[in-house]
Structures are given as C-alpha cells and as structure tokens.
C-alpha positions, 0 to 999 in steps of 0.5 A: 892732714894737719893734726891740731894740737890740744891746748894744755893751758887751763882756763882761767878761774873766775872768782865772782865779786858777788854771791847774788845774796842781799847784804841784809834781810831787813833794816835793823840788820843792815843798820847794825852791819853798817854801825859796826863796820863804819866804827871799826873803819873810824877806829883804824882810820889812821892805821894804813895796815888794817883793812876793814870790809863789809859783805866782801867775798873771802876766797881762802884757797886759790883755784877754788871759787866755790869755797867762800864766805862774805862776813857781814864785817871783817877785819884784817891786820897787816893788810893795806887799806884799799878797794877790792872786788873780793878778798883773795887770800893768796894775793894778801900774803895768805893772811886770813881775816882775824876778826869777823862779825855776823848779824843775824836776821830771821832768815838765818838758818841753823845749817847756814850758821853752822857752815859759816862757823866751820868755815871760819874755824877752818880758815884761821879766824881768831875771833868770831862774834854773832849778834841777834838784834831781835833777841839781843843775844850776843855770843863770841868765839876765840881761837884756841889752837885749831878750834874756835872756843865759845867765850863763856862770859861775853858781857864786859868782854874785851876783844884781844885783837880790837881792844873794844869792849862789849856790854849787854844792857837789857835791850841792846848791844853796846860796843866801846872803843879803847878810849871809852867812846861808844860806837854810834850809828851814822845818825848819832854821829851826825847829831853829836857833831851838830851838837858840838857845832852848836855848842861851839857857836854858843861859846863864841857868841857868849865871848862876843857878848862879853867883849861888847859888855866890856867895851860899853863898861870901858866907855862909861868909865871914860865918860867919868874920866877914868882910864880903864887901863889904870884899873 
C-alpha cells in the first residue's frame, strides 16, 4: 500500500475586496464622503505618491483577513496612485493610511465607532476626523506617541498632514484647501465651471463688439477724409 503524504502547504488566505456593507446609509452621508474624497483627489492630483481612496478595505496584518476596516476616506502618503481591490499594508511598504475620515449616519452605533477608533489608534493613523452632518458635529484626533488624542479646538484647525483648514459655521462643515479655495461638491464644481465658461464667452463677445465699433468708427473717419492711423 502506498502511503499518501500529507501536504504541508498552507491554503492561500483570501482577502475579500468587500465587507458586504453599503458605502453609505443615506444620500447626505454619501454626498459628504464623495465631496471629501474627490476634493482630496483633486488636491493631490499632481502628486503621484499620494494615494486617496474611499470605502476601501484596509488589511494591516498579513495572514489575518478578519482584522480590517474600510474608512470612508483615507489618505496615504508615499504610496503611488493606482487601482487596488483592497489596501494590503504589507504590500505597501508597510505604510498605514496617515489620515482617515468617517462620516456618521443614524445607523452608526457607539460600539462600532469605538472599535474603529481602537483600530485606527492601534495601526498607526496619524489624524482621524469624524463628521456628523445631521448635528453638524465635527471632532478630530491627532496622534501623540501610541495614542490618538482629541483635538480640543477643531474650529479653524489646520491638518498637519493635509494642510487643509476646517471651519464650523452654524449649519455645516466647511473645508478649505491650502490656497484658500473651499471644498465644493461635484455639482458646485460643475456650476462654477459653467459660470467661468459663461464669463469667458461674455468677455469674448464684448471684445468682438468693441472690435466692430472700432471698425465702424474708422470707416466714418475715412468718409470725412481722416486716416485713423494718423490719430
């Protein structure tokens, strides 16, 4: 009888690209997630070594596919742009996301948020921001040694990593780029571009009208025997 040798090869570990949970619970939460993520993409569009992602599963430990989180938005410096099914930290020079954002919805529970906080604190996040658009409450945490410490005065706070500024008027959160431009929604960006296009067209139209008025004036002067070039 031939004895079958037992295989010592361990089965490959699968790291799912989805946790089966929806990206957002409502339109307001989704709008904020997209606004923050896309404006950060725009801010670092010309820097090939800043990776920005939304709702992407982050696996910090090789061999453990249960330990994971999917921040609403995360920013990773010193990692190249590009598509990923998930962020496997050991394949990314072991660099964790330095900045993460979470947008709250009525479905968020205290236990879930506590687990997220502990995860981000344990695995190296430097800045952690949480926004509740329903109550217009915004809090932030900044790493100090092994811990994330709450930012006592968040209104007017400038992110050390991103250099963006947070303002809290009465009814909403406002975020400003380093150049002072406000983060805008996709619709607002489209409206602004349409306004700029219209203003450009109006300016060109005004120039064309002025050119025609000048031509008519020159023609009148010539009728009276006056050379406009001599004026």
